[in-house]
N, C-alpha and C positions, 0 to 999 in steps of 0.2 A: 671283623676279627673273631674267629672262633677259638674260644679258650678250652672247651671240652668237646671231645668227639661226640657227634650225634648218632644215635642208633639209626640203622637203615629203616626206611619206610616200612611199616607193618611189623616190625620186630619190637619186642619188649626190652627195655633196658635191664641189664643184669645188675646185681649188686656190685659186681666187679667194675663195670663201666661207670657206675655212679660214684664209687668211692675212690677210684684211682685218679690221682691228679697228674696232669701232664708234667713231664720232666722240664725243669727250667735250666737253661744253659747260660750261666752268667759268665761274663768275661772279667770279673772282679778278682784281682789278686790281693793277698794279704801279706804285709811286710812286718816283720818283727826285728827291730834294730837291736844289735848286740851291744851297742855302746850305751843303750838306755838303762842298763843295769837290771832290766827285767829278767833277761837271761844273759848268760855270758858264754864266751866261746868254749869254755871247758864243758858246758852242758850240751854241746852239739851232738856228741855221740849218744847221749841219753835221749835227746829229742828225736834223733834219727831212728833209734830203735822203737820208741813209742809210735812214731809216725808209720814206720813199716809194719808194725804189729796191727795197727788200726786198719791199714790198707789191706793187709792179708785177711783180716776178719771180714772185710767188706768185699772180698774177692777181687781186689785190685781194680777199682773203677778206672775206666779209660781216661787218661789225661790227669789223673791224680798224682801229683809229684811235689817234691820239696827241693828248692834250689838254695844254695848258699852264694852270697855275693860279697866280694871284697876286692878292691882294685889291687891291693898289694898281695892278697891271697892268690888271685889269678896269675899274677906275675911270678909268684913263688913256685907255682905248679910248673911253670915253664923254665924254672931254674934261673930266673932273672933277679930274684929278690929273696933274701934270707929272712926278712922280718914279715912273715905272713900275718895278716890281720883280717879276720873275718868281720864284716860289717853288719850283715843282716841275713835273715832267712826269709824265703818267699814261699807261701803256700799257693798252689795253683787253684784256679776256680773250681775244678772238679774235685779237689780235696776238701773244700769247705764243708760240705755236708758230712763227710766222713770224720773229720777231726776238729769239730768246733771247740772241743775242750782244750786242745793244744793251742789253737789260735787265741783263745781267751787267756790261758795261762801265760802265754808268751807276750801278751799285750800287743798283738799284731793289729794293724790298722789297714784299711783299704789303701791300695797302692797301684800304680801302673806295674806292668811286669818288669822283671829284672833285666838289666842290660846283658845281652848275650855274651859280650866280650869279657865280662867280669864274673860270669856265673859258673857254678859248679853244681852238677846234678848230684844231690845227696841220696834221694830215694826216688825211684821211678824207672821208666824204660827209656832206652836210647831214643825212641820216637818222640819222647816228651820234649826234646830240644826244639821240635817243630812248633811248640806252643809259644816260644819266645819270638818277638819280632826281629826281623833281620834289618841290619843297618842299610840305609840308602847309599847307593854307590855314586 
């Protein structure tokens, strides 16, 4: 297993190749429950703005996104339930390096990805839906 790229035979390593670490691609999501009183549903617009500002400053890393999940919330979007209740926000694996401060402030903990059927994309690109696992048929 090679962790660092090796210089070609006969070439001298540059300071760039010695100091640059390889990118790590984690599949770890972080979940912050809204019922835990660390953050509440009223703070979602503020969290969304801070998250988007951090991603913009980082030039929108590929796959960095924020999802909201809530069974009743998802049904309310479809017009089936008037009592929308958000349950948690999920930080994608690509967002972890960009917003560790938000993850800490929200009290988020490692988690499996959110359930696609109950998720709402708060910040990210439409292609970020592909990060969520699809249900088995």
